[in-house]
C-alpha positions as CSV (number, residue, x, y, z in Angstrom):
1,M,3.2,0.6,24.6
2,T,4.6,0.1,28.0
3,L,8.2,0.8,28.9
4,F,8.9,-2.9,29.3
5,Q,7.6,-3.5,25.7
6,R,9.7,-0.7,24.3
7,I,12.8,-2.1,26.0
8,F,12.4,-5.8,25.1
9,Q,10.3,-5.8,21.9
10,R,12.2,-6.1,18.7
11,P,11.4,-3.5,16.1
12,E,9.4,-4.9,13.1
13,P,12.0,-4.8,10.2
14,R,9.3,-4.1,7.6
15,E,8.5,-0.8,9.3
16,A,11.6,0.7,7.7
17,L,10.1,0.0,4.2
18,I,6.7,1.6,4.9
19,P,7.8,5.0,3.3
20,L,8.9,3.2,0.1
21,Y,5.8,1.0,0.0
22,T,3.6,4.1,0.5
23,A,5.5,5.8,-2.4
24,V,4.9,2.8,-4.6
25,M,1.2,2.9,-3.8
26,A,1.0,6.7,-4.4
27,E,2.7,6.4,-7.8
28,A,0.4,3.5,-8.8
29,R,-2.7,5.7,-7.9
30,Q,-1.5,8.8,-9.8
31,P,-4.6,9.9,-11.8
32,D,-2.8,10.3,-15.1
33,W,-2.2,6.5,-15.4
34,Y,-5.9,6.1,-15.3
35,L,-6.9,9.1,-17.4
36,S,-4.2,9.6,-20.0
37,G,-3.0,6.0,-19.8
38,E,-6.5,4.5,-19.8
39,V,-5.6,1.9,-17.1
40,P,-8.9,0.5,-15.9
41,D,-9.8,2.0,-12.6
42,T,-10.9,-1.3,-11.2
43,L,-9.6,-3.7,-8.6
44,D,-7.6,-5.5,-11.3
45,G,-6.4,-2.3,-12.9
46,R,-5.2,-0.9,-9.6
47,F,-3.4,-4.2,-8.7
48,D,-1.7,-4.2,-12.1
49,M,-0.5,-0.7,-11.6
50,V,0.9,-1.5,-8.1
51,A,2.6,-4.6,-9.6
52,L,4.1,-2.5,-12.4
53,V,5.5,0.2,-10.1
54,L,6.6,-2.4,-7.5
55,A,8.4,-4.3,-10.2
56,L,10.4,-1.1,-11.2
57,V,11.4,-0.6,-7.6
58,L,12.4,-4.3,-7.1
59,Y,14.5,-4.1,-10.3
60,R,16.4,-1.2,-8.8
61,L,16.9,-3.0,-5.4
62,E,18.1,-6.0,-7.3
63,Q,20.5,-3.8,-9.3
64,L,22.0,-2.5,-5.9
65,G,23.1,-6.1,-5.2
66,I,23.4,-7.3,-1.6
67,P,22.4,-4.1,0.1
68,G,19.1,-4.1,-1.9
69,G,18.4,-7.8,-1.1
70,A,16.8,-7.5,2.3
71,P,14.8,-4.4,1.4
72,A,13.5,-6.2,-1.7
73,A,12.3,-9.1,0.4
74,L,10.8,-6.9,3.1
75,L,9.0,-4.7,0.5
76,T,7.6,-7.9,-1.1
77,E,6.4,-9.0,2.4
78,L,4.7,-5.6,2.9
79,F,3.0,-6.1,-0.5
80,V,1.7,-9.6,0.6
81,A,0.5,-8.3,4.0
82,D,-1.3,-5.4,2.3
83,M,-3.0,-7.5,-0.3
84,D,-3.9,-10.0,2.5
85,G,-5.5,-7.2,4.5
86,Q,-7.3,-5.8,1.5
87,L,-8.8,-9.2,0.6
88,R,-9.9,-9.8,4.2
89,E,-11.4,-6.3,4.3
90,M,-13.4,-7.2,1.2
91,G,-14.7,-10.3,2.9
92,I,-12.7,-12.9,1.0
93,D,-11.5,-14.7,4.1
94,Y,-12.3,-18.2,3.0
95,S,-9.7,-18.2,0.1
96,V,-7.2,-15.5,1.0
97,G,-4.3,-17.9,0.8
98,K,-5.2,-19.1,-2.7
99,Q,-5.8,-15.5,-3.8
100,I,-2.4,-14.3,-2.4
101,G,-0.8,-17.2,-4.2
102,K,-2.3,-16.0,-7.4
103,M,-1.2,-12.4,-6.7
104,M,2.3,-13.5,-6.1
105,Q,2.3,-15.5,-9.3
106,A,1.0,-12.4,-11.1
107,L,3.7,-10.2,-9.6
108,G,6.3,-12.8,-10.6
109,G,4.9,-12.8,-14.1
110,R,5.0,-9.0,-14.2
111,L,8.7,-9.0,-13.1
112,T,9.5,-11.4,-15.9
113,A,7.4,-9.5,-18.5
114,Y,8.8,-6.0,-17.8
115,R,12.4,-6.9,-17.0
116,D,13.9,-6.8,-20.5
117,V,11.6,-4.3,-22.2
118,R,12.2,-1.2,-20.1
119,E,14.8,0.3,-22.3
120,P,13.5,3.0,-24.7
121,K,14.8,1.1,-27.6
122,N,12.3,-1.7,-26.7
123,I,9.2,0.5,-27.0
124,D,7.3,-2.0,-29.1
125,A,8.1,-4.9,-26.8
126,L,7.1,-2.7,-23.8
127,K,3.8,-1.8,-25.4
128,A,3.1,-5.5,-26.0
129,A,4.0,-6.3,-22.4
130,L,1.7,-3.5,-21.2
131,E,-1.2,-4.8,-23.4
132,R,-0.8,-8.3,-21.9
133,N,-0.3,-7.3,-18.3
134,L,-1.5,-3.8,-17.6
135,Y,-4.5,-3.9,-19.9
136,R,-5.0,-7.7,-19.7
137,G,-5.4,-8.1,-23.5
138,A,-7.9,-5.3,-23.9
139,P,-5.7,-2.6,-25.5
140,P,-6.4,1.0,-24.9
141,S,-6.1,3.7,-27.6
142,E,-2.7,4.0,-29.2
143,A,-2.3,7.4,-27.5
144,A,-2.9,5.9,-24.1
145,L,-0.5,3.0,-24.8
146,I,2.2,5.4,-25.9
147,F,1.6,7.5,-22.8
148,A,1.9,4.5,-20.5
149,A,5.0,3.2,-22.2
150,Q,6.7,6.6,-22.0
151,R,5.6,7.0,-18.4
152,V,7.1,3.6,-17.6
153,H,10.4,4.7,-19.2
154,T,10.4,8.0,-17.3
155,T,9.5,6.4,-13.9
156,D,12.0,3.6,-14.4
157,A,14.8,6.1,-15.3
158,Q,14.0,8.1,-12.2
159,I,14.0,5.1,-9.9
160,R,17.2,3.7,-11.5
161,G,19.0,7.0,-10.6
162,L,18.2,6.7,-6.8
163,A,20.5,5.5,-4.1
164,L,19.2,3.0,-1.6
165,E,18.9,5.6,1.1
166,A,16.6,7.8,-1.1
167,L,14.4,4.8,-1.9
168,L,14.1,3.9,1.8
169,K,12.9,7.4,2.5
170,G,10.1,6.9,-0.1
171,R,11.6,8.9,-3.0
172,L,10.8,7.6,-6.4
173,A,11.9,10.6,-8.3
């Protein structure tokens, strides 16, 4: 980058959210979700895990009110840009827009499905939401489902306890 570019180029606002997005991706790729939780280690399974963790973070940003609004929007933009890049890398250029639309619809569905069932008292409702959305109707063993539900509760509780500054630094615990 030249001196002229550094002086006159605006910083990309999404760059500030990269540590948080990286942390979301890292949590979604934790092996125990796939081993103990029996999440399918497939393209769909990985997407569903990212959508789940991203939903938990977006709930926290929403809970923070106005200060969390811009980061939530920028984090969602990073998600869209990443998914767009992944699809293009896989050679799905011809229908990327349609696929991104479906992914955004799926993320919206996950946000709705998990919003009211994250409390420990709602374990049965959370397990049902996980069966529909994380396992796509092909339920794992009961032990795996219990593991996943408990892990969602633990992860959500950790994220709920974080300040905006900690989230922006990429802390999820």
